[in-house]
N, C-alpha and C positions, 0 to 999 in steps of 0.2 A: 509652781504657782504659789504666790504668797497672799493669802487673804488676811486682812487686818481684823480678824475676829479674835476676841479674847474669850475663846471657848475652851474650857478644860474638859477634855474627854480623855481621861488618863488611863493608860495601861502601861505599866512599867515592868521591865524585865527584872524579876526578883526584887521589885521595889527599890531599885538603885537610883531612881530619879526622885528628887524631892517634889512633893505636891505643893506647888506655889499657886495659890488661888487668891482671889480678892478677899477671902475671909482673913488672910494674914496681913492684908494691907490696912491702913488706917482710914477707913471710911467713917465719916462723922456720924456718931450714934446720938439719936435724940434731937438732932438739929432740925430735921424736917418733921412737920406734923402731918396729919391726915388731910387729904383734899376734900373729904366729905365729913359731915358730922356723924357721930355714932361709930359703932363697930364696923370694920370692913368685912364685907362678904364679896367673894370673887367669883366671877363667871369665867375667868381665864387667868392663868398665871404667866409669869415671865418665861419667855423662850419656848412656849408650847410649840409643837410641830403643827404647821399649817402648810397647805399647798403653796409652794413658792416662797415661803418666808417663815422665819421664827416670829412668834408673837413678841412684840417689842416692849411690852409693858405689862401693867395689871389692868384687867377689866373689872371695874368695881360696880357691883350691883346697885341699882336704884329702885328696886321693888317694882319695876315696870313703869315708873313715873318719869316724867319730863319736867324740868324746871327746879330741881333741887339746887340749893346754893353750893357753888364750887368755891373752895377756899384756897388762897395762896398758902403753900406749905412752908414758906419761910419769907423773910424780908427780901426785897429785891426790886426789880423793875421789869415791866413788859418789854421784851426785846424783839418779838416778832408776832405777827398774826397771819394766819392762812385760812382762807375760806374757799371751799370747793364743794360741788355736788357729790364728789366721790371721795374715796379714801377716808381720811380723818375728819371730813366735813369742816366744821368750824373749830379751829385749833388756836390755842393760846400758849405762848412760850414766855416763861419768866426766868430771867437770869439772876442768879444769887451770888453774893460776894465771895462765897467759899469755893467757887470754881465749878459749880453745877448749874444746870438749867432744868427746870421742871416744865413738863409738857402736858396739856389737858386737851383731849379730843372729843369729837362728836357733840360739842356743846350746842345747846339750842339758841343761846344768845350770850353776848358780852354785856356787862353792866357798867353803869356810871360813866366816868370819863373814857374808859376803854371802849365801851359800846359806841359812844359818840364819835370817837376818833376813827373807829373802823368804818362807820357809815360815811364819814367824810371822805375816806380814801376810796370807798366804792363809788361814790358819786363823782369824785375827781377822775377816776379811771373809767367811769361809765361801764362798770362790770361788777356782777355779783362775785365772781371768782377773783380773788386777789391773794398775793403773797407780799407782805410788806414788812421790812425791818423798821423797828421803832427807834427813834433817837434816844440815846441813853439818858435816863432820868426824866423823860417826858411823862411817863406813866408809872410812877413809883407805887409799890404795894407793900403792905405790912403782913406779917405772918398772921393767918387766920382771917384776913380780909376777904370778903366775897368779891370775886372777880368775874364770875360768869354763872350761867345756869346749865345744869346737865341736860343732855338731850339725846337725839337719835339721828343726827345729821351724817351725811357722807355714806360710807359703805357699812354703817352699823346695822346689825341684824336685829337689834332691839335696844330699847333705852338702857344706857349705861354710861359710865365715865371711863374712858381709857386714859391711864396716867403713866407717865414715864419720868425717869430721872436720867439725865445725860451729862457726860463730861462736856463742859462748855467748849474747851479747846479742840477736842477731837470729834465731838458728836457721837461718841460711843455711848450706847444706852446700857444701863446697869440695872440689875434686879433691885427695885425699890425696897424690897423686904430686907435687903442686906444693910440698910441704913437704920434699922431698928424701928421702922414704922409699926405701930402695934397691930398685930394680926393673930387672932386666936385659931389654933389648929392642934387639936389633941387626937385627931383621927388619922389612922395610918393609911398610906397609899395602898393600891391594889395592883398586883401583877395579874393582868387579865389574859395574857397570852404569851406563850413561848413557841417559837418556830425554829425548826432545823432547816438550813438552806445548804444542800449539797453543792459543792463547787463543780461547775461544768466549764472546763477550761479556765478562763479568767473571768467568768461571770457566775452569778448565782443561778442554781437550777430551781426546779419547782419545789416549793417548800411544803412542809407538813407540820402539823401541830404536835407538840408534846402532850400526850393525853394525861388523864387524871392519874394514871399509874406512875407518871413521872419517870418513865424509862424510854429510851430510844436506841435503836440499832442503826449505825451509820456505816456506809461503805465509802471510805475515803475522806478527804478534807471537807470541812463544812464551816459555816459561820452560824451565829445565833442571832435571832431577832427577838426583841423584847418589847411588848406593849404594856405600859403601866400608866395608871392614872392616880389622881389624888383627890381627896375630899377634905372639907373642913367645915366647922360650924358656920352656918349662914352662907356657905358657898355651894356652887354646883358640884355634882359628884364625880365629874370626869375632867378635872383640871390636870395639868401636867405635873409630874413629880419633879423634885429639885435635883435628884441625881439617881443614876442607876449604876450598880457595881456588879461585875461578874467575876467569880472566883473559879479557877480550875484546880482541883485537888488542893484547896485551901490557899492557893496563891492568887493574888489579884491579877486578873487577865485583862480587864477592861473596866473603865469608869467613864461615865458620860454625865457631865454637868455643865451648864452654860450660865455664867454669871454676868457676862456682858458681851456685846458684839457691835460691829459697825453695820449700820442699816443697809448700806449698798451691797453688802455681800451676804445678806440674809438668805438669798435663794439657794445657798449651798445645802440647806436642809433637805432638798430633793435627793441629794446624793448620800445622805446619812440614814435614810429610811428605805424600806421596801416600797419604792415609789408606785409601781402598778397597784399594789394592794392598798396603799394610802389613798390613791386617786379614786379607786373603786369603792372602798369601804370606810374611808376616813379614820382608819386605825393606824396610828404611826408606830410601826414596828421598827425600833432603832436597831441597826445592824452593827455587829462588832467588826465587820470587814472594813478595810480602808480602800479608798480610791485615790490615786496620786493627785488628781486635780482638785480634790476636796481636802487637801492638807495645807498646813502653813504654820505660823507661829503659835497656833492654838491647837496643835495636833492632839487628838484624843490619846491619852497615854494608854497604849494597848500593847500587848505582846506581839511584836512583829507587825504583820498586816491585819491582825484580828481574825485570822483564819485558824481554826483548830486543825492541826496536822498531828494526828495521834497514831501510835504504832498499831499495826494489825493485831487482832486477838487481845486487845487491852480493854480495861474497864476504868471509867473515870467518873468522878463526882464534879458536877457543876452547880454552883450556888449563885442565885440571882437575888439581889437586894434592891428594893426601891425605897428611897427616902423622900420626905418632904422637908420644908425649910426648918422645921423644929426637930428633925432627926427621928420622927416617927417612921417605922420601917415595916415593910412587908417582905417576906423571904420565901423563896421556893428552891428546893434542891431536887436535881434530876440526876439520874444515872445514865451514862452513855456507854454503850458497848460498840467497839469497833470491830467490824467483821474481818474476815481473812483477807479481803482485798483492800488495797489502799490506793488504787488507781483512780484517775478521773477520766471522764469521757469528753470528747470534743463535739459539742452539739452543732456548731456552726461550720459550714463549708468555707474553705478558703476563697471560694468564688462568690460568696454572698456579699454583695456590695463592694465598695471601694475602701481599702484600708486607709485610715487616717490616724495621725498622732495628735493627741489632745493638746500638746504644747506648741503645735505648728499650725500655720495657715492651711486650710483645706479648701480645695477648689473642685467642685463637681460640675460637669458640663454635659448637656444633652441638647440636641438641636432645638428643642422647644423650651428648655428649662435649664437654669444654672443656679448654683448656690455658692456663696463665698463665706466660709466660717473663719473668724479670727482665732488666734491662739487662745486656749483655755475656754473655748466655747463648750467643749466636752470635759468630763471629769476623768476620763481614762481613754487610752487608745481604743479604737472601735472600728467597725465597718459601717459605712453609710450606704443604704440601698435607695436608689431612685428609680421611679417608674413614671411613664406618661401614657395616657390613653385618651382617645377621643370621646367626647360627650357633647351631644347636640345642645344640651342645656346651658353651655358655657361658651364664652368668646375665645376660648383657648383649650388646648389639651388639659386634662385634669392630671396634675403632677404631684407625686408624693416623695417625701424624703423621711427616712426612718433609720434610727440606729439599730444595728443587728444584735449587738451583744448586751449593752446596758440600756434598758428602756427608761431613760431619764431625760427630761427636757433640757435644752441647752442652758448654760449658766448666763450667757450674755446674748445680745442680739446678733443676728447675722443677716446677710442680704440674699434675697431670692429674686430672680428675674424670670418672667414668663413671656414667651412670644405670643402675641395676640393676633387674632383674625377678626379685627373690629370693622364692621360695616362702615361705609363712608358717611352714612347719615347719623352716626353716633359720634359725639364730641369725645375725643380722647380724654379730656378732663373728667368725663363722667365714668370712666372705667376704673375699677378698683380691684386690687388683689384680695381674694377672700380665702379663708381657711374653712374647709368643709369637715364638720364633725357630726356625722349622722344627719339629723334634720336641721342642725344648727349651722348657720353660716356667719362667720365673723369677718368684717372688712378691716383693711389696714390702709393707712395713709400711703398713697401710691404716686410714683413719678413715672414719666414715660420718656424714653429716648431710643430712637432707631427702631421703633416697633416693639421694643421690649418694655414691659411694665414691671417696676421694681418696688419692693417694700422691705422694710427692716422688721424682722419677726423674731419672736422669742419662743417659738414652738416648733416641734416637728409635726408632720402630718400631711394632709392632702390640701393642695392649693390649686386655684384656677382664677380666671378673670370673669367678672360680671360688670354689667353697666347699671348704674344707678341714675335713672332719669326721672325718678319720682320725687316730687317736692315733699318736704315734711308736712305733717298734719298739725293743725292748731284748732283746739276746741274749747269753748267756754264750759265750765263745770257748774258753778254755783250762781250764775247770773244770766239773764236774758235781756235782749235789747228793748223789749216792750213792757218790762216790769221794773218797778223801782227797786234799787239795790237794797237788800236786807242785811248783808254782811259787810263788815269793814275790810275784809280780806277777800280779794278776787282770787279765784283758782282757775287755772287754764292748763289743760293737758296739751303737751307737745310730744311729737314722736317722729321717727323716720324708719323706713322699711329696710334699709341696708347699711349705708355708710354711717348713720348715726348723727345726732344733733351736734353741730360744730359750734355755732354761735347763736345767740338770741339777743334781741333788744326790745324793750317795751317803751312806748312813748304815750304819756297821758296829757292830752290837750297840747300836743306838740313838744313837750319836754320829756327828756329821758327820765324814767322812773325805775327805782330799784325793784327787781323781781327776784325773789329767792327761788332757786331751782333745786328741787328734790329729785335726784337721779333715780331713786328706788321706785317712786311712783310716777316719774316723768311729768311732774306737775310744777308749774310756776305759781308762786304766792306773791301777791302785791298788796301791801298794806296801804290803804287809801286814806288813813287818818290825816286830816288837814290838807289833803291834796285835791279833793273834788270841789268843783263849783256847783252852785245850785242849778237844777235842771239837767240838761244833757251834757255829757262829757265824751270826748273821743279817746278811745284806747287803740293804739296801733301796735301790733305784735309782729315782729320780723324774725323768722327762724331760717337758718342756713344749715344744710347738712354737709357732711364731709366731702361731697363731690360738687359743692357749690350750688346745689338746687335751693331756690329761695321761695319761701311762702310768706306773704304779707297779708294780714287780716286786720280789719278795722272794726271795732265794736263800739256801740253806743251805750254808755253807762248812764242810767238815770238816777239821780240822787233825790 
C-alpha cells in the first residue's frame, strides 16, 4: 500500500540510508509572517497524535478570546472559503504566488470584502454551510492585512486559531515552523513514558512500563513505545515533540519525525501508536514496530520491522531522545536484559475469526449480517471475528465485527449489511444502522434493499437496527412571543434523538434568512439587524433529521 505521506520515521541499517528531509530542501525562509500579532504561543504543534488523524497545523493561542485580528501571512488572493458547523468551522484559504496556500480555521467571522462575498454566497445557496472556490484575483490580499477574526467555530474545543501552510499543487500540509515563522522555545521536551511490548505471534502483547530504575528484563522479541511531549514559552505544556530517536547500543535504530503529509491519509496515525492505550488514556505511545499496511514512500527509517530481536543472555543499552523544533532535547537511557528464552507465544487460536489479508478484499457473511472490506482497510493480515445475538430492544440481531490480532480501527470505510425484522407499520426509510458503544448509540446514513439495511462505516464494533420516528426538537432560547425582543440576535436550540439534524432552514416574514449553526451547543443564531419590521414578525424554523422526520415551528417576534 502506498500512502502519499511525506513522513520521515527513519531507521537505517547502520545509517546506510541518507536522511532526506524537508530541512534539506529549499523552503522559503522569512517569506511568511505571523497570522496573529505578537509572539506565538501554541496549544498544539504540527503532526501531534490525535485519534484518527495527525494534527495538520499549528493551534495558536488567543488567550481565551474571540475576535482577534487574523492577518494574511503573505501577499496573495483568497482562493476558497468553507463554512461548516463541524470540523474547521469557518475556514479561509489564501493562495500565494510562491506555490503555497495558507489556511486559517475556527474563525468567528470574515472581514471587509471577504465577509460580504461569503454572505452573498450563503444567501445564494440558501445555506449556512458552503464550500466555494473564489475566482482568481477577485479578493486580493496583502501581507499583514486583516482578513478575518479568530474564533471558536466548528469542532474547536476552545478559542484559538488553527493555521496551516500547504503545497498548492498537491495539498500536502507542511509544518509552518519549517518556514522560519518566529517561535520562541528554549524549553526541552519531556519523555513521559517508555513501555516494553513483548511480541505475541505477529501482534504486540500486554505492555509494561520501564520503571525509574531504567532496567527491564525481556523474554524474546519486543518493540518499544515512547510517549513524549514538548513545552515552550507561552505554550501549553503537553504539545507534541518534533522528533523521536531510538539508539540500540549507540546505533540509530528508529527515528520518528513528520514534516508534511497528505490529509486524506492522516488516519494512519492509528497504526503508529498503541491505539487501545491512546483511545483510553489519550497518551500517544509511538511504537517502533512496523505494520505493512502503514508503510509507503514515507517509511519510518527503522532497523528491519522495528522489533528488537536480541540474543538470549545478552545485555543492551537503549537510548531514547526527544527533540523540539529548536533541537532542545530530553534523553533517557535504559538497560535491557534478555532472558534465557527467545521464543514467542501464540495468543490467538487459528479458529478465532476468519483469516483475512490486508491487501485483498475481505467478505464476511452471516445469515443476518455481512461485511465487505476493500483492500487496505486493515494495516496487516488479521482475523476478523463476527457474532450475532438477539436483543428485543432492536429491530435486528445485534451483530459485531472485531479484529482479533491488531485492535486498530479500519483505515478506510467498508460496507455492513444487517437483516431487519421491521414491523409493517414502520416506514423502512425511518430505519437506521446504529453502532452501540456502551450507552452511546451512533446512527449512520442507511439504505435498504431486499430486507437488508446497509451503511458505510469506519469503525469496528457492535451494530444493529433502530427506527427513528421522532421528529427533531426546536426551542426558543432568548425570546418569547408575548414580549418585545431585547437582543439583536435570536438563539434557537435544535436537536434530534437519534439520526441527528440533517438540514434546517429559517424564514423571517416569508424570506429565507441566514442562521449560523453552532454544532457544539446545537444552537442557531440569527442576526436580525435590518431584517425586522415594526410590530409582529413571523419566524418559521424547519428542521429535518437523518431519517426524514420534519419539525416546523413558527414564532412571533415582537420588535
